[in-house]
C-alpha positions in Angstrom: 104.7 159.5 121.4 104.2 156.7 124.0 101.7 155.1 121.6 104.2 155.1 118.8 106.9 153.7 121.1 104.7 150.8 122.2 102.9 150.0 119.0 104.1 146.6 117.6 106.1 147.0 114.4 106.7 150.7 115.1 109.2 150.4 117.8 111.3 153.6 117.8 114.0 152.1 119.9 114.6 149.4 117.3 115.6 152.1 114.8 118.4 153.4 116.9 121.0 150.7 116.2 120.7 151.2 112.5 120.9 154.9 112.8 124.0 154.5 115.0 125.7 152.3 112.4 125.0 154.8 109.6 126.4 157.6 111.7 129.5 155.6 112.6 130.0 154.9 108.9 129.8 158.6 107.7 131.1 160.5 110.8 134.9 160.5 110.3 135.3 163.2 107.7 135.6 166.9 107.6 133.9 167.2 104.2 130.8 169.3 104.8 128.0 171.3 103.1 128.5 175.1 103.6 125.4 177.0 104.7 124.7 180.8 104.9 126.3 182.5 107.9 129.5 180.4 107.9 127.6 177.3 109.1 128.6 173.8 107.9 126.8 170.5 108.1 128.1 167.0 107.5 126.0 164.0 106.6 126.6 162.7 110.2 125.2 166.0 111.6 122.1 165.6 109.5 121.6 161.9 110.5 122.1 162.8 114.1 119.6 165.6 113.9 117.1 163.2 112.3 117.8 160.7 115.2 116.9 163.2 117.9 113.1 162.9 117.4 113.4 159.1 117.1 115.4 159.2 120.4 112.7 161.3 122.1 110.0 158.9 121.0 112.2 156.0 122.3 112.3 157.7 125.7 115.8 159.2 125.8 116.2 162.0 128.3 119.1 164.2 129.5 119.0 162.4 132.8 120.4 159.4 131.1 123.7 161.2 130.5 126.6 160.7 132.9 127.3 163.4 135.5 130.5 164.4 133.7 128.6 164.9 130.4 126.0 167.0 132.2 128.7 169.1 133.9 130.5 169.7 130.6 127.4 170.7 128.7 126.1 172.8 131.6 129.4 174.8 131.9 129.5 175.2 128.2 126.0 176.6 128.1 126.7 178.9 131.0 129.8 180.3 129.1 127.7 180.8 126.0 125.4 183.3 128.0 128.4 185.7 128.3 130.0 185.2 124.9 130.6 188.5 123.0 129.6 186.7 119.8 126.3 185.0 120.6 126.0 183.5 117.1 129.4 181.7 117.3 128.6 180.6 120.9 125.2 179.1 119.9 126.8 177.3 116.9 129.5 175.8 119.1 127.0 174.8 121.8 124.8 173.1 119.3 127.8 171.1 118.0 128.8 170.0 121.5 125.2 169.1 122.4 125.0 166.9 119.2 128.3 165.2 120.1 128.0 164.7 123.9 124.2 164.9 124.3 122.3 163.4 121.3 125.2 161.2 120.0 126.0 159.8 123.5 122.4 159.0 124.2 121.8 157.5 120.8 124.9 155.2 121.2 124.0 154.2 124.7 120.4 153.3 123.9 121.4 151.4 120.7 123.9 149.3 122.7 121.3 148.6 125.4 118.8 147.5 122.8 121.1 145.4 120.6 123.6 144.0 123.1 126.6 142.0 122.0 125.5 141.6 118.4 124.9 145.4 118.0 128.2 146.2 119.6 130.2 143.9 117.4 128.5 145.2 114.3 129.4 148.7 115.4 133.0 147.7 116.0 133.3 146.1 112.5 131.8 149.2 111.0 134.4 151.4 112.8 137.3 149.2 111.7 136.0 148.9 108.1 135.6 152.6 107.7 139.0 153.1 109.4 140.6 150.8 106.9 139.2 152.8 104.0 140.5 156.0 105.5 143.9 154.6 106.2 143.9 153.3 102.6 143.0 156.8 101.3 145.8 158.3 103.4 148.3 155.7 102.0 147.3 156.7 98.5 147.8 160.4 99.4 151.2 159.5 101.0 152.6 157.6 98.0 151.3 159.7 95.1 153.5 162.7 95.9 154.6 165.5 95.8 156.5 164.6 99.0 157.3 168.1 100.3 153.9 168.9 101.9 152.9 166.7 104.9 149.5 168.4 105.2 148.3 166.7 102.1 148.4 163.3 103.8 145.1 163.8 105.5 142.7 160.9 104.7 139.2 162.3 104.8 140.1 165.2 107.1 141.5 168.7 106.7 145.2 168.1 107.4 147.7 165.7 109.0 147.0 166.9 112.5 143.3 165.9 112.5 144.1 162.7 110.7 146.6 162.0 113.6 143.8 162.6 116.1 141.6 160.1 114.3 144.4 157.5 114.2 144.8 158.0 117.9 141.2 156.8 118.3 141.4 154.1 115.7 144.8 152.3 116.1 144.7 151.5 119.8 141.2 150.2 119.4 142.4 147.9 116.5 145.5 146.9 118.5 143.5 146.0 121.6 141.3 143.7 119.5 144.4 142.2 117.8 146.0 141.3 121.1 143.0 139.4 122.4 141.5 137.7 119.3 142.2 134.1 118.6 141.7 134.4 114.9 145.0 134.4 113.0 143.3 136.0 109.9 141.7 138.8 112.1 145.0 139.3 114.0 146.9 139.7 110.7 144.3 142.1 109.2 144.3 144.3 112.4 148.1 144.3 112.5 148.3 145.5 108.9 145.7 148.3 109.8 147.9 149.4 112.7 151.1 149.4 110.7 149.4 151.2 107.8 148.1 153.8 110.1 151.5 154.4 111.7 153.1 154.8 108.3 150.9 157.7 107.3 150.9 159.4 110.7 153.0 162.6 110.2 151.8 164.3 113.4 154.4 163.9 116.1 152.0 164.3 118.9 149.6 161.6 117.6 152.5 159.3 116.9 153.8 159.7 120.5 150.4 159.2 121.9 149.6 156.1 119.8 153.0 154.6 120.6 152.5 154.9 124.3 149.0 153.5 124.1 150.2 150.5 122.1 152.9 149.8 124.6 150.5 150.1 127.5 148.1 147.7 125.8 150.8 145.2 125.1 152.0 145.4 128.7 148.5 144.7 129.9 148.4 141.6 127.7 151.7 140.2 129.0 155.5 140.7 129.1 156.1 138.7 125.9 153.6 140.9 124.0 155.3 144.1 125.4 158.7 142.9 124.3 157.5 142.0 120.8 155.6 145.3 120.4 158.5 147.3 121.7 160.9 145.6 119.3 158.7 146.1 116.3 158.2 149.8 117.1 161.9 150.4 117.8 162.9 148.8 114.5 160.2 150.8 112.6 161.1 154.1 114.2 164.9 153.7 113.8 165.3 151.8 110.6 162.2 152.2 108.5 160.9 155.7 109.2 164.1 157.5 108.1 163.9 155.6 104.7 160.3 156.6 104.0 159.9 159.1 101.1 158.5 161.8 103.3 161.1 161.2 106.1 158.5 160.4 108.7 160.9 160.8 111.6 161.9 164.3 110.6 158.3 165.3 109.9 157.1 164.0 113.3 159.9 165.8 115.1 159.4 169.1 113.2 155.7 169.0 114.0 156.5 169.3 117.7 159.8 171.2 117.6 160.1 174.2 119.8 162.0 176.3 117.2 161.8 176.4 113.4 164.8 176.2 111.0 165.3 180.0 111.3 165.6 179.7 115.1 162.2 181.3 115.8 159.8 179.8 118.2 157.1 177.8 116.4 153.7 179.4 116.6 152.2 176.6 118.8 154.1 177.3 122.0 153.8 181.1 122.2 150.1 180.6 121.6 150.0 178.3 124.6 151.3 181.1 126.7 148.8 183.6 125.2 146.0 181.1 125.7 147.0 180.6 129.4 146.8 184.3 130.0 143.5 184.4 128.2 142.1 181.7 130.4 143.2 183.4 133.6 141.5 186.6 132.5 138.0 185.1 133.0 138.7 181.7 134.6 135.0 180.8 135.4 133.3 181.6 132.2 136.1 182.1 129.6 136.2 184.7 126.9 133.2 183.2 125.1 132.3 179.7 123.8 133.3 179.4 120.2 135.2 182.7 120.3 138.7 181.5 120.8 140.2 182.5 117.5 138.5 185.9 117.6 139.7 186.7 121.1 143.2 185.3 121.2 144.9 188.0 119.2 145.2 190.7 121.9 146.8 188.2 124.3 149.8 187.8 122.0 151.1 191.0 123.7 152.4 188.7 126.5 154.6 186.7 124.0 158.1 188.2 123.8 159.0 186.8 120.4 157.3 187.5 117.1 155.8 184.5 115.5 155.1 183.7 111.9 152.4 181.8 110.1 151.4 178.3 111.4 149.8 175.2 110.1 146.2 174.6 111.1 145.0 172.8 114.3 148.1 173.2 116.5 146.4 174.6 119.6 146.2 172.9 122.9 142.6 171.6 123.3 142.5 172.1 127.0 143.8 175.6 126.8 141.2 176.4 124.1 138.4 175.0 126.3 139.7 176.9 129.4 140.2 180.1 127.6 136.9 180.1 125.7 134.5 178.2 128.0 136.2 178.5 131.3 138.4 176.3 133.5 135.4 174.4 135.0 134.3 173.4 131.5 137.8 172.2 130.7 137.9 170.2 134.0 134.5 168.6 133.2 135.8 167.6 129.8 138.8 165.9 131.4 136.5 164.2 133.8 134.5 162.8 130.8 137.7 161.4 129.4 138.9 160.0 132.7 135.4 158.4 133.3 135.5 156.8 129.9 139.0 155.3 130.5 138.0 154.2 134.0 134.8 152.5 132.7 136.6 150.7 129.9 139.5 149.6 132.0 137.2 148.1 134.7 136.7 144.3 135.1 133.8 142.5 133.6 132.5 138.9 133.9 133.5 136.5 131.2 131.4 137.1 128.0 128.5 134.7 127.6 129.1 133.8 124.0 132.0 132.5 122.0 131.6 135.2 119.3 132.3 137.8 122.1 135.9 136.6 122.6 137.2 139.9 121.4 135.3 141.9 124.0 138.1 142.0 126.6 140.3 143.4 123.8 137.6 145.9 123.0 137.6 147.1 126.6 141.4 147.6 126.6 141.3 149.2 123.1 138.7 151.8 124.1 140.7 152.7 127.2 143.9 153.0 125.0 142.0 155.0 122.4 140.7 157.5 124.9 144.1 157.8 126.5 145.8 158.4 123.1 143.2 161.0 122.2 143.7 162.8 125.6 147.5 163.0 125.1 147.2 164.1 121.4 144.8 166.9 122.4 147.7 168.6 124.3 149.1 169.5 120.9 145.9 169.7 118.8 142.3 170.9 119.3 140.7 167.6 118.4 137.1 168.6 119.2 136.5 169.3 115.5 134.2 168.1 112.8 134.9 164.4 112.0 136.4 163.6 115.4 133.9 164.9 118.0 131.2 162.3 117.2 133.5 159.3 117.1 134.9 160.4 120.5 131.4 160.7 121.9 130.4 157.2 120.7 133.6 155.7 122.2 132.7 157.3 125.5 129.2 155.9 125.3 130.5 152.4 124.5 132.8 152.6 127.6 129.9 153.7 129.8 127.3 151.1 128.5 129.7 148.3 127.9 128.3 146.1 130.6 125.2 145.5 128.5 127.4 143.6 126.0 127.8 140.8 128.5 124.1 140.2 128.7 121.9 138.3 126.2 120.8 140.4 123.2 117.5 142.0 123.6 114.8 141.1 121.1 112.0 143.2 122.2 
């Protein structure tokens, strides 16, 4: 493998940036190929699996992961050893290893190799694909019928997962918009943010995105904060109630404690059941990948009967704590915090004029990770279509210092 890595014209490391761009382009979707045994594979999974041997040839090793990544994967693997359903545990562990092992290493190595040029290409890829997904969601929103909010889902399974994706995309676009000097780019990014907000029918994601946008505007300056706050207030109070799907009511209902019949919505009683489940085996959980199969008996602690619920309304942190153990949940939070801390840190001034948007990128990544972290309180967002984009953002935050150095050519 060393021979292949060092042979002129067969540089395995040089293949990684292209593979990363392909994965970025196809990752944000839940459309998948069903396999025997209830397994599913997406195109991004297949590309990532293909990238693993290339990465091994290029010299990628587990020691290149951050301490938080290693902790999370280690605790998840430990939990899998005690899972009652070993098949489900192995399936979940492989998925996590692809996201936060192979995907993170691939993105980090690609950024190191390609520098500023590679990072900017990756960002334009993310924003271009994001614009297509927002466009698809706009078409779904306006075509009707208007009585089912779950159909506004973009390339995902429902509005809640779309909301999680928008929590990653819109703060990133807004951060770039705030710092770029190009009027055309600022206008395009602003339209992307407004379009994304108009199709976000998940109250949790809308809340998280709003707070992230205000935080980014405040970081840019008082005038930007006042302007962003005014636009958001006008949109939420004047425009949203007039939208054909009554966005304000849908957002509220998606987070409401009680339904129209006065019964508690399924989400919050499940939080209570999941908390008891997590405390039953706090160190190793009830089994990685076994949350849905194990949660049923713990509904005995819930005093009120609950009815059917829409998909993806669990608390991600309680899901991790209950299935993989509290240490795994804490390690995941440490990953998110580490990414936000890395992205929010100060860097020297970029060395090229084309990198003028990089300070906005730093802020946007921090905002995206923060919005994701808050949205995950109401939705289990480590799902197909979102896990890999999250892992790539974490890698970009960790390796962002390489973008201030000259691009490598060998």
